[in-house]
C-alpha positions as CSV (number, residue, x, y, z in Angstrom):
1,X,-34.6,0.7,80.4
2,X,-36.7,2.8,78.3
3,X,-40.0,4.4,78.7
4,X,-42.6,4.9,75.6
5,X,-46.1,6.1,74.9
6,X,-48.3,6.1,72.2
7,X,-51.5,8.1,71.9
8,X,-51.7,8.4,67.9
9,X,-55.6,7.8,67.8
10,X,-58.1,6.3,70.4
11,X,-55.8,3.9,72.6
12,X,-53.6,5.2,75.2
13,X,-50.7,2.9,75.6
14,X,-47.4,2.9,78.1
15,X,-44.6,0.4,77.7
16,X,-41.2,-0.4,79.5
17,X,-38.4,-2.2,77.6
18,X,-34.9,-3.2,78.3
19,X,-32.4,-4.2,75.8
20,X,-35.4,-5.7,73.5
21,X,-37.4,-7.3,76.5
22,X,-40.9,-5.9,76.7
23,X,-41.0,-5.7,80.5
24,X,-44.5,-4.2,80.4
25,X,-47.3,-2.8,78.1
26,X,-50.3,-1.3,78.8
27,X,-53.1,-0.6,76.7
28,X,-56.3,1.4,77.5
29,X,-58.9,1.5,74.7
30,X,-61.6,3.9,74.1
31,X,-63.6,1.4,71.8
32,X,-66.6,2.0,74.0
33,X,-66.8,5.9,74.1
34,X,-66.5,6.1,70.4
35,X,-68.9,3.3,69.2
36,X,-71.9,5.2,70.1
37,X,-70.9,7.9,67.6
38,X,-70.0,5.2,64.8
39,X,-66.2,6.4,64.7
40,X,-63.3,8.2,66.8
41,X,-64.1,11.8,67.9
42,X,-60.7,13.4,68.1
43,X,-61.7,15.6,70.9
44,X,-63.1,12.9,73.3
45,X,-60.0,10.7,72.5
46,X,-57.7,13.8,73.5
47,X,-59.5,14.2,77.0
48,X,-59.3,10.4,77.7
49,X,-55.7,10.4,76.9
50,X,-55.3,13.2,79.6
51,X,-57.4,11.3,82.1
52,X,-55.4,7.8,80.9
53,X,-51.9,8.8,80.9
54,X,-51.1,9.1,84.5
55,X,-52.5,5.9,85.6
56,X,-51.6,3.8,82.1
57,X,-47.8,5.0,83.0
58,X,-47.9,4.1,86.4
59,X,-49.1,0.8,85.8
60,X,-46.5,0.0,83.1
61,X,-43.6,1.3,85.5
62,X,-45.2,-0.9,88.3
63,X,-45.4,-4.2,85.9
64,X,-41.8,-3.6,84.8
65,X,-41.0,-3.4,88.6
66,X,-38.9,0.1,88.2
67,X,-39.1,3.8,89.0
68,X,-38.8,6.6,86.9
69,X,-35.2,7.4,88.4
70,X,-34.1,4.2,86.7
71,X,-35.2,5.0,83.1
72,X,-32.4,6.0,80.5
73,X,-34.8,7.5,77.7
74,X,-38.2,8.2,77.1
75,X,-40.0,8.1,73.8
76,X,-43.7,8.8,72.4
77,X,-45.3,8.7,68.9
78,X,-44.7,11.7,67.0
79,X,-46.9,11.2,64.1
80,X,-48.9,10.5,61.9
81,X,-52.1,10.3,63.9
82,X,-55.0,12.7,65.1
83,X,-53.4,16.0,66.2
84,X,-54.9,16.4,69.5
85,X,-54.3,12.7,70.5
86,X,-50.5,13.0,69.3
87,X,-50.1,16.4,71.3
88,X,-51.4,14.7,74.5
89,X,-48.8,11.9,74.8
90,X,-46.0,13.6,73.2
91,X,-45.7,16.6,75.5
92,X,-46.3,14.1,78.4
93,X,-43.3,12.1,77.4
94,X,-41.5,15.5,76.9
95,X,-42.3,16.5,80.2
96,X,-41.2,13.3,81.8
97,X,-38.0,13.1,80.0
98,X,-37.2,17.0,81.0
99,X,-38.0,16.0,84.8
100,X,-35.8,13.0,84.5
101,X,-33.1,15.0,82.6
102,X,-33.1,12.0,80.0
103,X,-32.9,11.8,76.0
104,X,-36.3,11.8,74.5
105,X,-37.2,10.0,71.2
106,X,-40.0,11.0,68.8
107,X,-41.0,8.0,66.9
108,X,-42.8,7.7,63.5
109,X,-45.9,5.5,64.3
110,X,-45.8,3.5,60.9
111,X,-42.2,2.9,61.1
112,X,-42.8,1.3,64.6
113,X,-45.2,-1.2,62.8
114,X,-42.3,-2.4,60.4
115,X,-40.5,-3.7,63.3
116,X,-43.3,-5.1,65.3
117,X,-43.1,-8.4,63.5
118,X,-39.8,-9.0,64.9
119,X,-41.4,-8.7,68.4
120,X,-42.5,-12.3,69.4
121,X,-42.6,-15.0,72.4
122,X,-44.4,-14.6,75.8
123,X,-43.0,-12.6,77.7
124,X,-42.5,-10.4,74.3
125,X,-39.0,-10.3,73.4
126,X,-37.6,-8.4,70.1
127,X,-35.4,-10.4,68.2
128,X,-33.3,-8.7,65.3
129,X,-30.5,-11.7,65.4
130,X,-32.2,-12.8,61.9
131,X,-33.4,-9.8,60.4
132,X,-33.3,-9.9,56.9
133,X,-34.3,-7.2,53.9
134,X,-38.3,-7.6,53.5
135,X,-41.4,-6.3,52.3
136,X,-43.6,-5.1,54.8
137,X,-47.4,-4.7,54.7
138,X,-48.7,-1.9,57.2
139,X,-52.2,-2.3,57.2
140,X,-55.0,-1.2,59.5
141,X,-57.9,1.1,59.7
142,X,-55.9,4.2,59.0
143,X,-53.2,3.1,56.5
144,X,-52.3,0.7,54.0
145,X,-48.6,0.8,53.3
146,X,-46.4,-1.2,51.3
147,X,-42.8,-0.8,52.1
148,X,-39.4,-2.3,51.1
149,X,-37.3,-2.6,54.4
150,X,-33.7,-2.7,52.7
151,X,-31.6,-3.0,56.2
152,X,-32.6,-2.1,59.6
153,X,-33.7,1.4,60.0
154,X,-33.4,2.1,56.0
155,X,-36.8,1.9,54.3
156,X,-38.5,2.7,51.0
157,X,-42.2,3.2,50.4
158,X,-43.4,1.2,47.4
159,X,-47.0,2.1,47.7
160,X,-49.7,3.1,49.6
161,X,-53.6,3.7,49.5
162,X,-54.7,6.4,47.1
163,X,-58.1,6.6,49.0
164,X,-59.4,4.4,51.8
165,X,-57.2,2.2,53.7
166,X,-58.3,-1.5,53.9
167,X,-59.5,-1.2,57.6
168,X,-61.6,1.6,56.5
169,X,-63.2,-0.4,54.0
170,X,-63.9,-3.4,56.4
171,X,-65.6,-0.7,58.7
172,X,-67.4,1.4,56.3
173,X,-68.8,-1.9,54.8
174,X,-69.9,-3.0,58.2
175,X,-71.7,0.0,58.8
176,X,-73.8,-0.4,55.5
177,X,-74.5,-3.9,56.9
178,X,-75.6,-2.4,60.2
179,X,-72.9,-3.7,62.5
180,X,-71.5,-1.9,65.4
181,X,-68.4,0.0,65.6
182,X,-65.4,-1.1,65.1
183,X,-67.1,-3.1,62.0
184,X,-64.0,-5.0,60.6
185,X,-64.2,-7.6,63.7
186,X,-67.8,-8.2,63.4
187,X,-67.8,-8.6,59.6
188,X,-64.9,-11.1,60.0
189,X,-67.2,-12.9,62.5
190,X,-70.3,-13.2,60.1
191,X,-68.0,-14.4,57.1
192,X,-67.3,-17.3,58.9
193,X,-69.3,-20.0,57.3
194,X,-70.1,-18.1,54.3
195,X,-69.4,-18.6,50.9
196,X,-66.4,-16.4,49.8
197,X,-67.2,-16.9,46.0
198,X,-71.2,-15.9,46.5
199,X,-70.4,-12.5,44.7
200,X,-68.3,-11.1,42.6
201,X,-66.8,-7.6,44.1
202,X,-64.0,-5.9,42.4
203,X,-60.4,-6.3,43.3
204,X,-59.5,-2.6,43.1
205,X,-56.0,-1.8,41.5
206,X,-54.8,-5.8,41.6
207,X,-54.0,-5.6,37.7
208,X,-52.2,-2.3,37.6
209,X,-48.5,-2.1,37.5
210,X,-47.8,-0.4,40.6
211,X,-47.7,-1.1,44.5
212,X,-50.7,1.3,45.3
213,X,-54.0,0.3,46.8
214,X,-57.5,1.6,46.3
215,X,-60.6,0.4,48.3
216,X,-63.3,3.1,47.8
217,X,-64.4,1.5,44.7
218,X,-64.9,-1.8,46.4
219,X,-67.0,-0.2,49.2
220,X,-69.0,2.1,46.4
221,X,-70.0,-1.4,44.8
222,X,-71.1,-2.9,48.0
223,X,-73.3,-0.1,48.4
224,X,-74.8,-0.5,45.3
225,X,-75.2,-4.2,45.4
226,X,-77.1,-3.5,48.6
227,X,-79.2,-0.7,47.0
228,X,-80.2,-3.3,44.5
229,X,-80.6,-6.2,46.9
230,X,-82.9,-4.6,49.6
231,X,-83.9,-7.7,51.3
232,X,-80.5,-9.4,51.4
233,X,-79.8,-8.3,54.9
234,X,-83.2,-9.8,56.4
235,X,-81.3,-13.4,55.3
236,X,-78.6,-14.4,57.4
237,X,-76.8,-16.9,55.1
238,X,-76.9,-14.6,52.0
239,X,-75.6,-12.0,54.7
240,X,-72.7,-14.2,55.7
241,X,-72.1,-14.7,52.0
242,X,-71.7,-10.9,51.4
243,X,-69.4,-10.5,54.1
244,X,-67.1,-13.5,53.3
245,X,-67.5,-12.1,49.5
246,X,-66.3,-8.9,50.9
247,X,-63.5,-10.1,52.9
248,X,-62.1,-12.1,50.0
249,X,-61.9,-8.9,47.9
250,X,-59.8,-7.0,50.2
251,X,-57.5,-10.1,51.4
252,X,-57.0,-11.2,47.9
253,X,-56.0,-7.6,46.9
254,X,-53.6,-7.1,49.8
255,X,-51.9,-10.9,49.7
256,X,-51.5,-10.7,45.9
257,X,-49.8,-7.3,45.7
258,X,-47.5,-8.2,48.5
259,X,-46.1,-11.2,47.2
260,X,-45.9,-9.5,43.8
261,X,-43.8,-6.9,45.4
262,X,-41.5,-9.1,47.4
263,X,-41.2,-11.6,44.2
264,X,-40.1,-8.4,42.2
265,X,-37.4,-7.3,44.8
266,X,-36.2,-10.6,45.4
267,X,-36.3,-10.6,48.6
268,X,-36.9,-13.9,50.9
269,X,-38.8,-12.0,53.9
270,X,-42.5,-10.9,53.8
271,X,-43.8,-9.3,57.1
272,X,-47.2,-7.8,58.0
273,X,-48.6,-5.6,61.0
274,X,-51.2,-3.2,61.9
275,X,-55.0,-3.9,62.9
276,X,-56.2,-5.7,59.7
277,X,-53.5,-8.2,60.6
278,X,-55.6,-9.4,63.3
279,X,-58.1,-11.1,60.6
280,X,-57.9,-14.5,60.5
281,X,-58.4,-15.1,57.0
282,X,-55.7,-12.9,55.9
283,X,-53.2,-14.3,58.2
284,X,-53.9,-17.5,56.6
285,X,-54.3,-16.5,53.0
286,X,-50.9,-14.6,53.2
287,X,-49.1,-17.8,55.1
288,X,-50.1,-20.0,52.4
289,X,-49.2,-17.6,49.5
290,X,-45.5,-17.3,51.2
291,X,-45.3,-20.9,51.6
292,X,-46.1,-21.4,47.8
293,X,-43.5,-19.0,46.8
294,X,-40.9,-20.1,49.4
295,X,-41.0,-16.9,51.5
296,X,-40.3,-16.6,55.0
297,X,-43.2,-14.7,56.9
298,X,-43.3,-12.9,60.0
299,X,-46.7,-11.3,61.4
300,X,-47.2,-9.0,64.1
301,X,-48.6,-11.0,67.4
302,X,-52.3,-10.0,67.3
303,X,-52.0,-7.8,70.6
304,X,-48.9,-5.9,69.0
305,X,-51.2,-5.5,65.7
306,X,-53.2,-2.5,67.0
307,X,-51.7,0.6,68.5
308,X,-49.5,-0.1,71.3
309,X,-46.3,1.4,72.9
310,X,-44.4,-1.6,73.0
311,X,-43.3,-1.4,69.2
312,X,-42.6,2.4,69.9
313,X,-40.2,1.5,72.7
314,X,-38.5,-1.2,70.7
315,X,-38.1,1.1,67.7
316,X,-36.5,4.0,70.0
317,X,-34.2,1.4,71.6
318,X,-32.9,0.5,68.4
319,X,-32.5,4.0,66.9
320,X,-30.3,4.5,70.1
321,X,-28.3,1.5,69.5
322,X,-27.6,2.8,65.9
323,X,-26.3,5.8,67.2
324,X,-29.3,8.2,66.3
325,X,-29.5,11.2,68.1
326,X,-32.4,12.4,70.4
327,X,-35.2,14.4,69.2
328,X,-35.2,18.1,70.8
329,X,-37.5,18.3,74.0
330,X,-39.2,21.4,72.2
331,X,-40.0,19.2,69.4
332,X,-43.8,19.3,67.8
333,X,-46.0,16.5,66.7
334,X,-46.5,15.9,62.7
335,X,-49.8,14.8,62.1
336,X,-49.2,14.1,58.7
337,X,-45.8,12.7,58.8
338,X,-44.8,10.8,55.6
339,X,-42.9,7.4,56.1
């Protein structure tokens, strides 16, 4: 049985797993705290983590029906993420492991996302019996990564964002429109019923012969468009069209580059995870594209798309099963840890 803690950004999470079964997963969100600032304030996030970690961890253990002494190992996100936020979770987990004299595993946040699509059902259960090589898209507010997962625990990054991540682009454009933080879900809701072909926005780097992403140009294009159409946001139907058109540009770019990479590498499976994977249009468009090309698709469950300790715990458990050695108890955070 393994306890994991995740505090890479603004969500405090703890989970308990046992042989692939997620016995408990608890997430305490800080969205309301940061909303008035229009984004995550690192110092506030760290303070909230310190306040929330004890009750969140106790709740996870209680829901799992276990006691600290029954744990076999402890894990935590080591990076990447906000330094002060990472530090709160890592040191808490290391202290628990030290007190219990149990092995500790420092986990890469993005690597954990690669395996979240293999956690499914209710209650959640990780099933790696059908695991196969895949192209995995990890897409959220902080990162957009395309990864070739050649085998379990062996991967190669194909491309990443050269500037803004897709989720960041959603949020910043939503802010232009005057939507509250986090803006992505609000923009998605406004896009419902809008015409995705109403306005022609760029599909950044779509035709370039690489697997990288760039969304700053799209953000700038929308800003200029709004400057040139000052009355548009007073017209709800046109605002819906704007949101639908922006969403279409982002989704088409993500889907097209993912499918293209999968076909080039001749893999039969595509996976997607990260906060933007909650977007219904993205899920639908990726599913249709995979069906068209005969590819198997695995999408992370929506509750496991955003930051959560369940995926941290599952990856730590897989590493143990594959014989990886524990992380030293004096290991430090790696805020910019490359995948």
